[in-house]
N, C-alpha and C positions, 0 to 999 in steps of 0.2 A: 504494500500499499503506499506508494511513493507520493510525497507532496509535491513532487516536481513533475509529475506525469502530465504529458501535454494531450489535448484532445486532437485526435487526428483530423487533418483537413478533410479527408474523405468522408469522415462522419459528420463534420459540420455541414458539408454540401449536400449530404444525404438528407439531413434534417430539413434544409431548405426547401427540398422538393417534396416534402410531405405536406402538401397543401390541402388535401381533402380533409384530414383530421385536425390540422393546425389552423393558424390564423388566415383570415381572408385577405387577399392581395386586392386592395381598393384604392391605394394613394398614388396620385400622379406626380409629375415633377413640380406642377403649380401647388398641389397640396402640400408637398414637402416644403416648398419655399415659404408657403403661408404659415405652416406649422413653425417653421425656424422664426420667421418674423414674429409669429404670435407669442412665441416664448421669449424672444430677445427684447422686443420693445415691451416694457412693462415697469416692474418695481424698480428694476436696476436703473432705468433712466429717470423715472418720475420721483423716485425716492433716494436711491443711492448716490445720484449725482450731487444733490445738495449735501448729503452726508459727507461725501468725499471733499466737497469744497469747504465745509465747516471745519472738519476734522483734520484734514491732510494738506491740501494744495491750494485752497483759494481759487483764483482764476485759472490757474495752471492745471486745474482739473482736465482741461482739454488735452494737455500733454499726456496726462494719465490715461485718458481714453485712447490715445494713438499708441502708447506703449502696450495696453491691453489688446488692442487690435492687432497689433503686430504679433503678439503671442498667440492670439486666437487664429490668425491667418495660417501661422506656421503649423500649428496643431491641426487646423482645418484641412490642410492639404494632406496630412497624415490620415485623418479621419476619412477623407474622400477616397483614399486609395484602399483603405481596409474595408469601409462599408460597401464599395463596388465590387471587392474581391471575395468578401464573406458576408453576403446578404442575410444575416441571421439577427434575430432579436437579441438585444443585450448589450449592444454598443461595446464600450471599452472592456467590459467583463469578458465577452466572448473573444474579442481579439487577443486579450491577454492569455486566455485559456489555451488558445491554439499556438501561441508563441513562447510563453514563459512558464507554463505549468500551472497545476491546480492551486497551490498556496497563493501564488501572486494574484491568480484569477479571483480567488476569494477575497483577498485584500481590496482588489479594485471593485468587486461586486459590492462589498461591504462599504467602500468609500463612495460609490455611486448612490448608495441609500442616502449618505451625508448630503450629496449634491441635490438629487432630485426631491427626497422626501422634506429635508429640511429647507431646501429652496421653495418648495411649494408652501411650506409653513409660513416663510418670510413674506411672500407675496400675499398669503391670506391675512396677514397682519396689516399689510399696507392697504388692502382692500377695505379692512375694517376702519382704518383711519379715514380713508376717502369717503366711506358710507357716512361718517358723522359729518363730514364736510358738505355731503349732499343734503342730509337733513337739515343742516342749520342754514346754509347759503343758497340753496336751490329750492327746497321744499319749504323752508321757513317754519320748521317745527323743532321741538325740543330734541337734542341729541341724545343718544344712548348714555346713560350715566357712566362715569369714569370706571367705577369698579367692574362694570360688566363688559367693557371693551378694552381692557388692559390686563397684563399678566400680574401675578402676585408679587413680582419683583419690581414693579413700577409704582411710583407715588406721584400724585399730581402736586403742583405749586401750592394747592390749598391743603395739602396733607392727606389727601384721599388715596388710600392704598387699593391697587387693583385686585380683583378676585378671580376673574375668568374673561377670556377674550371670546365672547358668544359669537358675534359676527364673523370672526375668522374661521371658528369651527364650522359654522353654518355653511359657508361658501365651499369649504373643502368637502363637505359631505355631498352637496348638491352636484359638484363637478365629478366626484367619484361615481355617483350614481349615473350620471350622463355618459361616463366612459364605459360603464358596464353595458349601457344600451348598445354601443357600437362605435367603431373607430370612424367609420365613413360619415355618420351623423355628427360625430364630434368635429371632424375635420371641416364639415360644412359650416357648422355654427362659427368655429374658429375663423374661417375664411372671411365671413362677413365682418367679424370683429376686427380683423387685421386691417381691412381697408379703412374703417373708421380711426384706428390708432395712428396709422400713417398720416392720415388727413390732418389729424390733430397736431402732430409733431411738426408737419410742414406749416401749418397756420401759425403755431408759436414762434417758428424761426421766422417767418415773413413778417408778421405783425410786430413781434417783440424786437426785431433788429432796429426799428425806429427809436425804441425806448432804451437802448443801451446807453449807460452812463460810463464815460471813459475813466472816471475816478474809481469805479468799481473794479476796473481792470488793471489798477496801478497800486503796487507793483504786481506785475503779471505772475512773477515767481516770488512769493513772499520769502523773507529771510527766514532761515532754519530756527525752529523753536519747538517747545513741547506743549501740547494742548491736552488738558484733561477734560474728558466728557463727564456726563452726569453720574456715571458709575464710578468715577475716579480713576479710569484707565487712561494711561498716557498714550498720545499719538504724536508721531513725527509730523509736524507742521512746517510747510515751506521747505525750499532747497530740494536737493536730489532725492533724499529719503521721504520727503513730503510727496513728491510726485510718484515714486514708487509705491508709497502707502495708498495714494489715490488710485493708482492703476490696480492694485489688489482689490480696493474697495469697489470701484466701478466694473471691475471684471465680472462681478455678479450680473451686470448689465448685458454681458454678451453670453451668458449661459443660455442655451436653447438651440444653438445650431448642432451641438453634439447630441441633443436629445432627438434630433431628426434621425440620426443613425440607429437609434433603438427601434425604429419602425421599419427596418429594412425587410422584415419577413412579411409586412403587409403592403409592400410597395410593388406596383407594376413595373416591370423592367428595371430592378434596382440597380443594376451595373451602369445604366446610363442616368437614372434619375436620382440616385443618392448624391453623387458629386454636385449635380445642379442644385439640389436643395440645400446642401451644406454650404457651399461656397457662395451661392446666390443670395442667401438670406443673410449671411455674414457681410457681403459687399454693401448691400442696401443699407443695412443697419449702421455700419461703421460711419459712412457719410453723414447720415442723419444725426448720430450721436454727437459728433464733434461740433457741428453747427449748433445743435441744442444746447450743449453745455457752454458754448460761447455766449449765446444769447442769455441763458438763465443767469449766469454769474455776472452778466453786464447788467441785468435788471436790479439786482439788490446786492447789498454788501455781505461780506463773510458773516458779520454779526447777526444780520437778519436771519440767515440759515441756521445759525447756532441757537437762536432764541425763538422769536416769533413764527418763523416760517418752517419750524422743524417738521411738523406733521402736515400733510398735504401741501408740501413746499411749493410745488409748481403753481397750484391754483392760488395760493396765498400770495405769491411773488407777482403773478398777473394782476390780481386785485390791488395790490400795494403801489406797483410801479407803472401800471398801464391804465390811466384814467380813460373811462369810456369804453373800456373792454371787459367790463364785468361779465357780458354775456359769454365771452371767451372762457373765463374762469369756470363759469357754470357748465359749459359744454364740455370743458376738460374733465370736470368731476364726474359727470355723467359717463363719458365715453372711456375715462380711465378705469372706471369700476368694471365696465365690460372687458376693457383691455386686460386688467389684472385677472379676470376670470379666465381669459385664454391662455394666459401665461400659466396659471395653475393647471389647466387642462393638460398642457404639454408636459409640464413636470411630472404630473401624476401618470400620464401616459408612458413617459420614459421609466418611471419607477416600477410600474406594474410589468413592463415588458422585461426589465432586469430581473424582477422577482420571478417571472415566468421561466426565463432561461435557467436561473439558478435552481428553481424547483424541478425542471426537467433533468437537470444534471445531479439532483440528489443532495446538493449542498444546503438547500433550504427544504422544508417539508414538500412533499411531492404535491399536495393540495394546491400549492401556488401555481402549479402548471396545469391545473384543470381548466378547460375551456367550456364556456357556458353552451349547452346544446343548441340554443336557438341563436343567440347573439354573437357566438364565436369570439368571445373576449375572455381574458383570464379573470373572471369575476370574483373568485376568492381572494386573489392577490390584491385586486382593487379593494375589497372590503377590509382587509388587514391594514392596508396602506391608509384607508379613510381613518381608522382609529389612531395609527401612529402619527400621521401628520396632523390630524385634527387635535390631538393632545399637545404637540408641539406648538402649534398655532394658538391655542387656547391659553397656555401656561408659560411660554418662554418669550421674553422681549425681542423685538424685530432686529435690532442692530447686532445682537449677539448671534442669532441664527443665520443673519445675512453673511457675516464674515466667516462662519463655519462653512457655509456653502461654497464661498469662493475658494478657500483653501482646499476643500475636498475636490473641487473640479479642476483646480490647478494640478493637483497630485495625479488625478486621472489622466489629464492631457500629457503629463510627462511619460506616463507608462504606455500612452498611445504612441507617442513619438518613438519610444524605444522598440514598441512592437514592430513598427514599419521596418527599422533597421534589422531586427532579428529575422523577421519573415522574409526579407530580401536574400538573407544568408541561408535560411533552412528550407525555403520553398522558391527557389530561383525560377523554376519553370511554370509557377502557378499563373493562370490568366488574369491579367489585371486590365480592366476596362479604363481605369484611370491610374496613372502613375505619379506619385509625388516626385517633383523635380529636384535634382541635385541632392540625391541620398548619398551619404549621410549628413550633408551639410545642413539642409532644411530641417531635418528632425532634431539635430544637435542644437541649432539655433533656437527652436521651439522650446527645447529642455532648459536652455540657459534663460530665456526671457520669463518662462514660467517660474523658475527657481527665484529670479530677482523679485517677481511679484509676491511669491511666498514670504521671502525674507522682509519685504515692505509691510507685510500684514502684522509682523510683531510676535513676540514670544508667547503672549496669551493665546493667540490663535494656533500656534505651534502645538502648545500643551493640549488644547482641545482635540486637535487632530491625533496626537499620539494616544491620548486617552481613548478616543473613539477606536482607533485601530487596535489597541490592546484588548478592549471589549470584544472586538471581532475575532481576534485570534483565539481567545478563550472559547468562543462559540464554535470555531472551526475544529479545534482539536477535541472538543467535548462531543460535538454532534455531526458537523459536515463531513469530516475525514472518514468516520465510520459508515456514512450513508451515501458517499459518493458512488454514482453509477459507474464512472470511469475506473474506480478502484475495486469495483465488485462485479465486474463484468463476467467473470467466471462462475459467479454464484447465481447469475440471473438465467 
């Protein structure tokens, strides 16, 4: 029972061809680009941009976006090769199983739980914030009381302590049930929302450009210092470290294009459509992000985003800095709620497909790979995820889970880059519809940029990642190793 045993490529490709009993192939190239944009444009842009400006980089958060985009592009090229060559559900988990063996596959699968599940919880918390903004500023009714829309670890300026974030739990539950109904239906709903989200971002860029105050961009790169947030955690602010910290923070905004790769087994002609979906969604969003961050940090000062503009920061900045555009702030609030819903949808889709793959391999209970007889979706995995993500969303603060998601994803990207190099050596003759250029240079550069962003996130996040991985290793050696199908083939 070797922990380094690799899943044979022939077995992986045979699993991909089992379409009758498995998942339905319904997703086109456009569906994948829309899924990617649906996941990418969301809490990362509308919440984490202001957080990175306030805690790390000020106006130079735009440079942080460029650093994050470079890292994502390098990793994205690696994802495109692997997803077109190994069109199986499971994303980086599957690629690692084929290239580096079972133990590292388990580690990356466990890490992807950190990315998708905790990421969905982060967006659920942001959804809750904007719901209150909708109730007050659009519908003009009383907001949900503080204690029922914040975690127990949060306290208001009036001294009210949170109990449970009910709206965040609610939206996670609704989206989970939609995913059980079917991937095609979910993708259709997501496609409509994506059009609205992109329209909002473009409107904010066009209208907001005229309200940029040059003094808010001066100095563009603040002098290096330490900023302590409301939890007393210190952040590198300004200078090179501030930009790297901002890149690690806003990196959350790019999470999504890799979730596209988890739907490979439900994609029509995946060898052609997967690279289009991954790189297309990444290219569209990078341009929008840099322009959006430039406008947002020009509308208001760093102090505004640290204090009054913290929750629902984009709508508050528009209301504060753009007189006569109250209608845009209201429109933003309504559409962002829908937009956040689509992000949660793609995150939960990615998580359930990772659970589905790990269940089929025996590393998690086999029930996770059970497909609904009518809807052809891994419904048991979705129900378990509903509980896990719902509890995170209800009881953990958003900034903590956001950084955990970023560091988990960066770690996954590093292993994907390594997988491309390993697979070129071990499977040189494998058919590749898309080839990462300049191997091993591009994967190595991807590893370096991702490591730099991990470094910028600080030791508290390193500690959380190590603690999460330690828990995962205990589960692997207690349960997964004994129940692995690959290690028990002779007994089956």
